[in-house]
N, CA, C and O atoms as a CHARMM CRD file, in Angstrom:
* protein
*
  320
    1    1 MET  N    132.80400  80.43800  13.60700 PROA 1      0.00000
    2    1 MET  CA   133.23300  81.44900  13.19300 PROA 1      0.00000
    3    1 MET  C    131.84500  82.10500  12.66100 PROA 1      0.00000
    4    1 MET  O    131.82800  83.16300  12.03300 PROA 1      0.00000
    5    2 ALA  N    130.60300  81.30200  13.00700 PROA 2      0.00000
    6    2 ALA  CA   129.29300  81.88500  12.62300 PROA 2      0.00000
    7    2 ALA  C    128.60100  82.90600  13.18300 PROA 2      0.00000
    8    2 ALA  O    127.63400  83.41000  12.61000 PROA 2      0.00000
    9    3 GLY  N    129.04600  83.31500  14.38600 PROA 3      0.00000
   10    3 GLY  CA   128.60000  84.46200  15.84200 PROA 3      0.00000
   11    3 GLY  C    129.39100  85.55900  15.06000 PROA 3      0.00000
   12    3 GLY  O    128.72500  86.57500  14.85600 PROA 3      0.00000
   13    4 ARG  N    130.99600  85.57700  14.45600 PROA 4      0.00000
   14    4 ARG  CA   131.42400  87.06400  14.55100 PROA 4      0.00000
   15    4 ARG  C    130.86800  87.75000  13.36600 PROA 4      0.00000
   16    4 ARG  O    130.40200  87.21800  12.35900 PROA 4      0.00000
   17    5 LYS  N    131.00100  89.20300  13.67400 PROA 5      0.00000
   18    5 LYS  CA   130.35900  90.18900  12.62800 PROA 5      0.00000
   19    5 LYS  C    131.99700  90.62800  12.23700 PROA 5      0.00000
   20    5 LYS  O    133.00300  90.71500  12.94100 PROA 5      0.00000
   21    6 PRO  N    131.71400  90.89300  10.53900 PROA 6      0.00000
   22    6 PRO  CA   132.43200  91.04700  10.00100 PROA 6      0.00000
   23    6 PRO  C    133.22500  92.41000  10.10800 PROA 6      0.00000
   24    6 PRO  O    132.52700  93.32400  10.54600 PROA 6      0.00000
   25    7 ALA  N    134.56000  92.75600   9.79800 PROA 7      0.00000
   26    7 ALA  CA   135.10600  94.06400  10.40400 PROA 7      0.00000
   27    7 ALA  C    134.48400  95.22000   9.81900 PROA 7      0.00000
   28    7 ALA  O    134.56100  96.30800  10.38900 PROA 7      0.00000
   29    8 GLU  N    133.86200  95.07400   8.71000 PROA 8      0.00000
   30    8 GLU  CA   133.43500  96.31900   7.75100 PROA 8      0.00000
   31    8 GLU  C    131.66900  96.48900   7.70400 PROA 8      0.00000
   32    8 GLU  O    131.05500  97.40800   7.16100 PROA 8      0.00000
   33    9 GLY  N    131.29700  95.73700   8.17500 PROA 9      0.00000
   34    9 GLY  CA   130.06900  95.64100   8.55900 PROA 9      0.00000
   35    9 GLY  C    128.99300  95.45000   7.24200 PROA 9      0.00000
   36    9 GLY  O    129.61400  95.58900   6.18700 PROA 9      0.00000
   37   10 SER  N    127.41900  95.14300   7.01400 PROA 10     0.00000
   38   10 SER  CA   126.90100  95.28000   6.22100 PROA 10     0.00000
   39   10 SER  C    127.02100  95.81500   5.43500 PROA 10     0.00000
   40   10 SER  O    128.02600  96.51200   5.56900 PROA 10     0.00000
   41   11 PRO  N    126.42800  95.99800   4.30100 PROA 11     0.00000
   42   11 PRO  CA   126.00600  97.98200   3.24900 PROA 11     0.00000
   43   11 PRO  C    124.78400  98.18200   3.97700 PROA 11     0.00000
   44   11 PRO  O    124.42800  99.33600   3.73700 PROA 11     0.00000
   45   12 GLU  N    123.86100  97.54800   4.85200 PROA 12     0.00000
   46   12 GLU  CA   122.81500  98.49500   5.20400 PROA 12     0.00000
   47   12 GLU  C    123.37700  98.48600   6.69700 PROA 12     0.00000
   48   12 GLU  O    122.83900  99.39100   7.33500 PROA 12     0.00000
   49   13 SER  N    124.12200  97.88600   7.31900 PROA 13     0.00000
   50   13 SER  CA   124.55700  98.90500   8.61700 PROA 13     0.00000
   51   13 SER  C    125.35500  99.86800   8.41300 PROA 13     0.00000
   52   13 SER  O    125.46100 100.76200   9.25200 PROA 13     0.00000
   53   14 ILE  N    126.10900  99.87200   7.19800 PROA 14     0.00000
   54   14 ILE  CA   126.57400 101.03300   6.60900 PROA 14     0.00000
   55   14 ILE  C    125.78900 102.61200   6.20700 PROA 14     0.00000
   56   14 ILE  O    126.02200 103.76800   6.56200 PROA 14     0.00000
   57   15 ALA  N    124.89800 102.06700   5.41500 PROA 15     0.00000
   58   15 ALA  CA   124.00200 103.08100   4.97200 PROA 15     0.00000
   59   15 ALA  C    123.13900 103.76200   6.93500 PROA 15     0.00000
   60   15 ALA  O    122.99300 104.82200   7.54400 PROA 15     0.00000
   61   16 ARG  N    122.96600 102.92100   7.04200 PROA 16     0.00000
   62   16 ARG  CA   122.29000 103.09600   8.69900 PROA 16     0.00000
   63   16 ARG  C    123.06500 104.04100   9.42000 PROA 16     0.00000
   64   16 ARG  O    122.64500 104.95700  10.12800 PROA 16     0.00000
   65   17 ALA  N    124.48400 103.66400   9.11900 PROA 17     0.00000
   66   17 ALA  CA   125.04200 104.30800  10.45700 PROA 17     0.00000
   67   17 ALA  C    125.41200 105.71100   9.32400 PROA 17     0.00000
   68   17 ALA  O    126.12200 106.52700   9.91200 PROA 17     0.00000
   69   18 ASN  N    125.16900 106.02500   8.24900 PROA 18     0.00000
   70   18 ASN  CA   125.95000 107.00900   7.28100 PROA 18     0.00000
   71   18 ASN  C    124.36800 107.69600   7.89600 PROA 18     0.00000
   72   18 ASN  O    124.53700 108.51300   8.80100 PROA 18     0.00000
   73   19 ARG  N    122.72800 107.41500   7.44900 PROA 19     0.00000
   74   19 ARG  CA   121.57600 108.16600   8.05900 PROA 19     0.00000
   75   19 ARG  C    121.51300 108.52900   9.34600 PROA 19     0.00000
   76   19 ARG  O    120.65200 109.35700   9.64400 PROA 19     0.00000
   77   20 GLN  N    122.47000 107.95700  10.48100 PROA 20     0.00000
   78   20 GLN  CA   122.41800 108.72600  11.96000 PROA 20     0.00000
   79   20 GLN  C    123.09600 109.41700  11.72100 PROA 20     0.00000
   80   20 GLN  O    122.51400 110.44600  12.06500 PROA 20     0.00000
   81   21 ARG  N    124.38300 109.82100  11.19000 PROA 21     0.00000
   82   21 ARG  CA   125.21600 110.36600  11.18400 PROA 21     0.00000
   83   21 ARG  C    124.68200 111.91200  10.66300 PROA 21     0.00000
   84   21 ARG  O    124.81600 112.99000  11.24100 PROA 21     0.00000
   85   22 LEU  N    124.02300 111.60800   9.34300 PROA 22     0.00000
   86   22 LEU  CA   123.98100 112.99200   8.90700 PROA 22     0.00000
   87   22 LEU  C    122.50300 113.41800   9.64200 PROA 22     0.00000
   88   22 LEU  O    122.21200 114.59600   9.43800 PROA 22     0.00000
   89   23 ALA  N    121.53600 112.66500  10.45100 PROA 23     0.00000
   90   23 ALA  CA   120.58300 112.89300  11.00600 PROA 23     0.00000
   91   23 ALA  C    121.06200 114.22800  12.12400 PROA 23     0.00000
   92   23 ALA  O    120.75800 115.41900  12.06000 PROA 23     0.00000
   93   24 LEU  N    122.05400 113.38300  13.29400 PROA 24     0.00000
   94   24 LEU  CA   122.51000 113.90400  14.17300 PROA 24     0.00000
   95   24 LEU  C    123.13900 115.30000  13.73800 PROA 24     0.00000
   96   24 LEU  O    123.26500 116.29100  14.45700 PROA 24     0.00000
   97   25 GLU  N    123.56100 115.13800  12.19900 PROA 25     0.00000
   98   25 GLU  CA   124.50500 116.77200  12.61400 PROA 25     0.00000
   99   25 GLU  C    123.44800 118.02900  11.92800 PROA 25     0.00000
  100   25 GLU  O    123.55800 119.22300  12.20700 PROA 25     0.00000
  101   26 GLU  N    122.16400 117.30100  10.74100 PROA 26     0.00000
  102   26 GLU  CA   121.30300 118.00700  10.65400 PROA 26     0.00000
  103   26 GLU  C    120.99500 118.35400  11.69800 PROA 26     0.00000
  104   26 GLU  O    121.39300 119.46000  12.06300 PROA 26     0.00000
  105   27 GLY  N    120.09800 117.48300  12.66200 PROA 27     0.00000
  106   27 GLY  CA   119.96500 118.24100  14.30200 PROA 27     0.00000
  107   27 GLY  C    120.60200 118.97400  14.68700 PROA 27     0.00000
  108   27 GLY  O    119.92600 119.78500  15.32000 PROA 27     0.00000
  109   28 ALA  N    121.81200 119.25900  14.69300 PROA 28     0.00000
  110   28 ALA  CA   122.46400 120.05200  15.64800 PROA 28     0.00000
  111   28 ALA  C    122.44200 121.39700  14.76400 PROA 28     0.00000
  112   28 ALA  O    122.31900 122.44200  15.40300 PROA 28     0.00000
  113   29 ARG  N    122.57500 121.50900  13.00900 PROA 29     0.00000
  114   29 ARG  CA   122.59800 122.76700  12.81700 PROA 29     0.00000
  115   29 ARG  C    121.00400 123.42300  12.59500 PROA 29     0.00000
  116   29 ARG  O    120.80800 124.62100  12.39500 PROA 29     0.00000
  117   30 ALA  N    120.05300 122.51000  12.66500 PROA 30     0.00000
  118   30 ALA  CA   118.71900 122.75900  13.24500 PROA 30     0.00000
  119   30 ALA  C    118.57500 123.42100  14.75500 PROA 30     0.00000
  120   30 ALA  O    117.88200 124.43600  14.81800 PROA 30     0.00000
  121   31 MET  N    119.14500 122.95000  15.91900 PROA 31     0.00000
  122   31 MET  CA   118.94700 123.84700  16.96200 PROA 31     0.00000
  123   31 MET  C    119.84600 124.44500  16.85200 PROA 31     0.00000
  124   31 MET  O    119.29000 125.54200  16.89300 PROA 31     0.00000
  125   32 ALA  N    121.35400 124.78200  16.68000 PROA 32     0.00000
  126   32 ALA  CA   122.12100 126.27200  16.61200 PROA 32     0.00000
  127   32 ALA  C    120.73400 127.34400  15.54800 PROA 32     0.00000
  128   32 ALA  O    120.29400 128.45200  15.85100 PROA 32     0.00000
  129   33 ASP  N    120.42400 126.61400  14.50300 PROA 33     0.00000
  130   33 ASP  CA   119.06900 127.96700  13.97800 PROA 33     0.00000
  131   33 ASP  C    118.22800 128.34000  14.49200 PROA 33     0.00000
  132   33 ASP  O    117.80600 129.47500  14.27000 PROA 33     0.00000
  133   34 VAL  N    117.59700 127.40800  15.49200 PROA 34     0.00000
  134   34 VAL  CA   116.77900 127.77500  16.24600 PROA 34     0.00000
  135   34 VAL  C    117.22700 128.51000  17.45000 PROA 34     0.00000
  136   34 VAL  O    116.45100 129.10900  18.19400 PROA 34     0.00000
  137   35 GLN  N    118.54200 128.43900  17.61800 PROA 35     0.00000
  138   35 GLN  CA   119.01300 129.02100  19.07500 PROA 35     0.00000
  139   35 GLN  C    119.16300 130.47400  18.70600 PROA 35     0.00000
  140   35 GLN  O    118.90300 131.42300  19.44600 PROA 35     0.00000
  141   36 GLN  N    119.80500 130.55500  16.94700 PROA 36     0.00000
  142   36 GLN  CA   119.87700 131.99700  16.62100 PROA 36     0.00000
  143   36 GLN  C    118.71100 133.15500  16.28800 PROA 36     0.00000
  144   36 GLN  O    118.67800 134.38300  16.21000 PROA 36     0.00000
  145   37 GLN  N    117.68900 131.93600  16.12500 PROA 37     0.00000
  146   37 GLN  CA   116.23400 132.56300  15.89500 PROA 37     0.00000
  147   37 GLN  C    115.80100 133.10400  17.29200 PROA 37     0.00000
  148   37 GLN  O    115.15200 134.14200  17.16500 PROA 37     0.00000
  149   38 ALA  N    115.90500 132.85700  18.10800 PROA 38     0.00000
  150   38 ALA  CA   115.71400 133.03800  19.44700 PROA 38     0.00000
  151   38 ALA  C    116.42800 134.35900  19.79600 PROA 38     0.00000
  152   38 ALA  O    115.91100 135.44300  20.06600 PROA 38     0.00000
  153   39 ILE  N    117.71700 134.03100  19.73100 PROA 39     0.00000
  154   39 ILE  CA   118.31400 135.13900  20.14300 PROA 39     0.00000
  155   39 ILE  C    117.99300 136.60300  19.45400 PROA 39     0.00000
  156   39 ILE  O    118.05700 137.68900  20.03100 PROA 39     0.00000
  157   40 ALA  N    117.60200 136.34700  17.96200 PROA 40     0.00000
  158   40 ALA  CA   117.50900 137.66400  17.07600 PROA 40     0.00000
  159   40 ALA  C    115.97800 138.20200  17.48000 PROA 40     0.00000
  160   40 ALA  O    115.64000 139.38000  17.59500 PROA 40     0.00000
  161   41 VAL  N    115.23200 137.13700  17.64700 PROA 41     0.00000
  162   41 VAL  CA   114.01000 137.58300  18.45400 PROA 41     0.00000
  163   41 VAL  C    113.95100 138.52500  19.74400 PROA 41     0.00000
  164   41 VAL  O    113.42300 139.63500  19.68800 PROA 41     0.00000
  165   42 ARG  N    114.62100 137.92500  21.10200 PROA 42     0.00000
  166   42 ARG  CA   114.81000 138.90100  21.74600 PROA 42     0.00000
  167   42 ARG  C    115.52600 140.02900  21.69400 PROA 42     0.00000
  168   42 ARG  O    115.07200 141.09200  22.11600 PROA 42     0.00000
  169   43 LYS  N    116.95200 139.88700  21.07000 PROA 43     0.00000
  170   43 LYS  CA   117.10600 141.44000  20.67700 PROA 43     0.00000
  171   43 LYS  C    115.92400 142.71500  19.89000 PROA 43     0.00000
  172   43 LYS  O    115.94900 143.93400  20.05900 PROA 43     0.00000
  173   44 ASN  N    114.83600 141.79300  18.91000 PROA 44     0.00000
  174   44 ASN  CA   114.33900 142.83300  18.12900 PROA 44     0.00000
  175   44 ASN  C    113.35400 143.56700  19.39900 PROA 44     0.00000
  176   44 ASN  O    113.02500 144.72600  19.65400 PROA 44     0.00000
  177   45 MET  N    113.06200 142.06900  20.09600 PROA 45     0.00000
  178   45 MET  CA   111.81800 142.40200  21.43500 PROA 45     0.00000
  179   45 MET  C    112.31600 143.63400  21.96400 PROA 45     0.00000
  180   45 MET  O    111.62700 144.62100  21.70700 PROA 45     0.00000
  181   46 GLU  N    113.52500 143.83800  22.75600 PROA 46     0.00000
  182   46 GLU  CA   114.50000 144.61500  23.51100 PROA 46     0.00000
  183   46 GLU  C    114.42600 146.06000  22.59600 PROA 46     0.00000
  184   46 GLU  O    114.13400 147.08300  23.21500 PROA 46     0.00000
  185   47 ARG  N    114.63700 146.13300  21.41600 PROA 47     0.00000
  186   47 ARG  CA   114.57100 147.58100  20.70700 PROA 47     0.00000
  187   47 ARG  C    113.47300 147.75800  20.97800 PROA 47     0.00000
  188   47 ARG  O    113.15400 148.53200  21.88000 PROA 47     0.00000
  189   48 LEU  N    112.25000 146.80200  19.96600 PROA 48     0.00000
  190   48 LEU  CA   111.11500 147.65600  20.36100 PROA 48     0.00000
  191   48 LEU  C    110.44600 148.24700  21.35500 PROA 48     0.00000
  192   48 LEU  O    109.60700 149.13700  21.21500 PROA 48     0.00000
  193   49 ARG  N    110.98900 147.52300  22.86500 PROA 49     0.00000
  194   49 ARG  CA   110.35500 147.91400  24.06000 PROA 49     0.00000
  195   49 ARG  C    111.02000 149.23600  24.29400 PROA 49     0.00000
  196   49 ARG  O    110.36300 150.17800  24.73700 PROA 49     0.00000
  197   50 ALA  N    112.43200 149.36000  23.98700 PROA 50     0.00000
  198   50 ALA  CA   112.68400 150.57700  24.35400 PROA 50     0.00000
  199   50 ALA  C    112.56100 151.47400  23.62600 PROA 50     0.00000
  200   50 ALA  O    112.85500 152.54300  24.16100 PROA 50     0.00000
  201   51 LEU  N    112.13400 151.57100  22.23300 PROA 51     0.00000
  202   51 LEU  CA   111.49600 152.86100  21.25600 PROA 51     0.00000
  203   51 LEU  C    109.96600 152.72300  21.89200 PROA 51     0.00000
  204   51 LEU  O    109.20800 153.67200  21.68800 PROA 51     0.00000
  205   52 ARG  N    109.53700 151.72600  22.55900 PROA 52     0.00000
  206   52 ARG  CA   107.76100 151.87100  23.08300 PROA 52     0.00000
  207   52 ARG  C    108.11800 152.77300  24.23400 PROA 52     0.00000
  208   52 ARG  O    107.42000 153.77900  24.35800 PROA 52     0.00000
  209   53 GLU  N    109.22300 152.54900  25.21000 PROA 53     0.00000
  210   53 GLU  CA   108.65600 153.10800  26.57100 PROA 53     0.00000
  211   53 GLU  C    109.47800 154.92400  26.46100 PROA 53     0.00000
  212   53 GLU  O    109.09400 155.95500  27.01400 PROA 53     0.00000
  213   54 ALA  N    110.54900 154.73200  25.63500 PROA 54     0.00000
  214   54 ALA  CA   111.16500 156.37500  24.77800 PROA 54     0.00000
  215   54 ALA  C    109.51900 156.94100  24.45400 PROA 54     0.00000
  216   54 ALA  O    109.10100 157.94200  25.03500 PROA 54     0.00000
  217   55 LYS  N    109.02000 156.49700  23.87800 PROA 55     0.00000
  218   55 LYS  CA   107.62400 157.14200  23.30200 PROA 55     0.00000
  219   55 LYS  C    106.79300 157.37500  24.32800 PROA 55     0.00000
  220   55 LYS  O    106.01900 158.32700  24.23200 PROA 55     0.00000
  221   56 GLU  N    106.78900 156.51900  25.55900 PROA 56     0.00000
  222   56 GLU  CA   105.47100 156.65800  26.24400 PROA 56     0.00000
  223   56 GLU  C    106.58400 157.36500  26.97700 PROA 56     0.00000
  224   56 GLU  O    106.28300 157.28900  28.16800 PROA 56     0.00000
  225   57 ALA  N    107.39300 157.82700  26.88400 PROA 57     0.00000
  226   57 ALA  CA   108.03700 159.13800  28.47800 PROA 57     0.00000
  227   57 ALA  C    107.83100 160.32500  27.68600 PROA 57     0.00000
  228   57 ALA  O    107.57800 161.38000  28.26700 PROA 57     0.00000
  229   58 GLU  N    107.91700 160.27400  26.28900 PROA 58     0.00000
  230   58 GLU  CA   107.97400 161.54900  25.69300 PROA 58     0.00000
  231   58 GLU  C    106.45000 162.14800  25.49900 PROA 58     0.00000
  232   58 GLU  O    106.20200 163.34200  25.33300 PROA 58     0.00000
  233   59 GLU  N    105.36400 160.95800  25.55900 PROA 59     0.00000
  234   59 GLU  CA   104.19300 161.38500  25.16900 PROA 59     0.00000
  235   59 GLU  C    104.15500 161.28600  27.24200 PROA 59     0.00000
  236   59 GLU  O    102.98300 161.60300  27.44800 PROA 59     0.00000
  237   60 ALA  N    104.55900 161.12500  28.13500 PROA 60     0.00000
  238   60 ALA  CA   103.83800 161.98400  29.70200 PROA 60     0.00000
  239   60 ALA  C    104.51000 162.97100  29.54000 PROA 60     0.00000
  240   60 ALA  O    103.69900 163.89300  29.62500 PROA 60     0.00000
  241   61 THR  N    105.57700 163.42500  29.34000 PROA 61     0.00000
  242   61 THR  CA   106.44700 164.78400  29.44200 PROA 61     0.00000
  243   61 THR  C    105.50600 165.37000  28.46700 PROA 61     0.00000
  244   61 THR  O    105.09000 166.20500  29.27000 PROA 61     0.00000
  245   62 ALA  N    104.93700 165.58200  27.57300 PROA 62     0.00000
  246   62 ALA  CA   104.41900 166.36600  26.76000 PROA 62     0.00000
  247   62 ALA  C    102.80800 166.65400  27.13100 PROA 62     0.00000
  248   62 ALA  O    102.20000 167.70500  26.92800 PROA 62     0.00000
  249   63 GLN  N    102.20900 165.22300  27.82900 PROA 63     0.00000
  250   63 GLN  CA   100.77200 165.43400  28.48900 PROA 63     0.00000
  251   63 GLN  C    101.28800 166.25100  29.85900 PROA 63     0.00000
  252   63 GLN  O    100.60700 167.23800  30.13800 PROA 63     0.00000
  253   64 ALA  N    102.18700 166.00900  30.56400 PROA 64     0.00000
  254   64 ALA  CA   102.63500 167.15100  31.70800 PROA 64     0.00000
  255   64 ALA  C    103.07900 168.55900  31.40700 PROA 64     0.00000
  256   64 ALA  O    103.00200 169.51900  32.17400 PROA 64     0.00000
  257   65 ALA  N    103.39600 168.54800  30.59000 PROA 65     0.00000
  258   65 ALA  CA   103.59300 170.23000  29.97000 PROA 65     0.00000
  259   65 ALA  C    102.68100 171.05000  29.35600 PROA 65     0.00000
  260   65 ALA  O    102.86600 172.23000  29.06000 PROA 65     0.00000
  261   66 ARG  N    101.37900 170.19100  29.11300 PROA 66     0.00000
  262   66 ARG  CA   100.47100 170.35300  28.23800 PROA 66     0.00000
  263   66 ARG  C     99.74700 171.06700  29.19800 PROA 66     0.00000
  264   66 ARG  O     99.69200 170.36400  30.20700 PROA 66     0.00000
  265   67 PRO  N     99.11700 172.21700  29.37800 PROA 67     0.00000
  266   67 PRO  CA    97.94100 172.74700  30.61000 PROA 67     0.00000
  267   67 PRO  C     96.50100 171.56900  30.32600 PROA 67     0.00000
  268   67 PRO  O     96.14600 171.20500  29.20400 PROA 67     0.00000
  269   68 ASP  N     96.18500 171.35900  30.95800 PROA 68     0.00000
  270   68 ASP  CA    94.27600 170.78100  31.48600 PROA 68     0.00000
  271   68 ASP  C     93.03800 171.68100  30.81800 PROA 68     0.00000
  272   68 ASP  O     92.08700 171.85200  31.58000 PROA 68     0.00000
  273   69 ILE  N     92.94300 172.20400  29.65500 PROA 69     0.00000
  274   69 ILE  CA    92.05800 172.91900  28.82700 PROA 69     0.00000
  275   69 ILE  C     90.35500 171.80200  29.44400 PROA 69     0.00000
  276   69 ILE  O     89.34300 172.08300  30.08700 PROA 69     0.00000
  277   70 SER  N     90.67000 171.06800  29.05500 PROA 70     0.00000
  278   70 SER  CA    89.06000 170.07500  28.98200 PROA 70     0.00000
  279   70 SER  C     88.68200 170.37200  31.10700 PROA 70     0.00000
  280   70 SER  O     87.55500 170.08400  31.51100 PROA 70     0.00000
  281   71 ASN  N     89.41900 170.75100  31.81300 PROA 71     0.00000
  282   71 ASN  CA    88.71800 170.73000  33.10600 PROA 71     0.00000
  283   71 ASN  C     87.89200 171.92000  32.85400 PROA 71     0.00000
  284   71 ASN  O     86.70900 172.00400  33.18500 PROA 71     0.00000
  285   72 LYS  N     88.71200 173.03700  32.12300 PROA 72     0.00000
  286   72 LYS  CA    88.10400 174.51300  32.39900 PROA 72     0.00000
  287   72 LYS  C     86.95900 174.65400  31.70400 PROA 72     0.00000
  288   72 LYS  O     85.95900 175.27500  32.06200 PROA 72     0.00000
  289   73 LYS  N     87.13800 174.03800  30.65900 PROA 73     0.00000
  290   73 LYS  CA    85.49800 174.19300  29.76600 PROA 73     0.00000
  291   73 LYS  C     84.39700 173.26000  30.43200 PROA 73     0.00000
  292   73 LYS  O     83.19200 173.41900  30.23800 PROA 73     0.00000
  293   74 ARG  N     84.90500 172.34000  31.18100 PROA 74     0.00000
  294   74 ARG  CA    83.90900 171.61400  31.83900 PROA 74     0.00000
  295   74 ARG  C     82.95600 172.80300  32.65700 PROA 74     0.00000
  296   74 ARG  O     81.76200 173.09700  32.69800 PROA 74     0.00000
  297   75 LYS  N     84.25500 173.30500  33.28900 PROA 75     0.00000
  298   75 LYS  CA    83.32500 174.05000  34.45400 PROA 75     0.00000
  299   75 LYS  C     82.63200 175.23600  34.09600 PROA 75     0.00000
  300   75 LYS  O     81.94700 175.93800  34.83900 PROA 75     0.00000
  301   76 LYS  N     82.83500 175.37000  33.07300 PROA 76     0.00000
  302   76 LYS  CA    82.27900 176.56400  32.06100 PROA 76     0.00000
  303   76 LYS  C     80.94500 175.79700  31.89500 PROA 76     0.00000
  304   76 LYS  O     79.91500 176.28900  32.35500 PROA 76     0.00000
  305   77 VAL  N     80.93200 174.73000  31.31800 PROA 77     0.00000
  306   77 VAL  CA    79.53800 174.22700  30.50700 PROA 77     0.00000
  307   77 VAL  C     78.58800 174.17500  31.70300 PROA 77     0.00000
  308   77 VAL  O     77.48200 174.71400  31.69700 PROA 77     0.00000
  309   78 LEU  N     79.17600 173.38100  32.88700 PROA 78     0.00000
  310   78 LEU  CA    78.55800 173.10600  33.82400 PROA 78     0.00000
  311   78 LEU  C     77.83800 174.55800  34.63900 PROA 78     0.00000
  312   78 LEU  O     76.83800 174.32800  35.32000 PROA 78     0.00000
  313   79 SER  N     78.20500 175.62300  34.58600 PROA 79     0.00000
  314   79 SER  CA    77.79100 176.51200  35.50900 PROA 79     0.00000
  315   79 SER  C     77.29300 177.34900  34.80700 PROA 79     0.00000
  316   79 SER  O     77.37900 178.51900  35.17900 PROA 79     0.00000
  317   80 LYS  N     76.58200 177.02100  33.51400 PROA 80     0.00000
  318   80 LYS  CA    75.66400 177.55800  32.74100 PROA 80     0.00000
  319   80 LYS  C     74.10500 177.46700  33.07800 PROA 80     0.00000
  320   80 LYS  O     73.28000 177.98500  32.32600 PROA 80     0.00000
């Protein structure tokens, strides 16, 4: 019976199995954290993009409503 392994295992193999189990659990937690952070970043980017687009649309509307005075001044300056 020299080739058989004991049912419980050696202390080293038990420790190695525990380290592997802990590493798997920590890896799963780390992956979940990374995914949550990625979701948060995408949501923030979406929020900022919406704010930027709203601001740009507001500026475009204000620019369109404002009369273009710069061309009139140039014409007067050029005609002198």
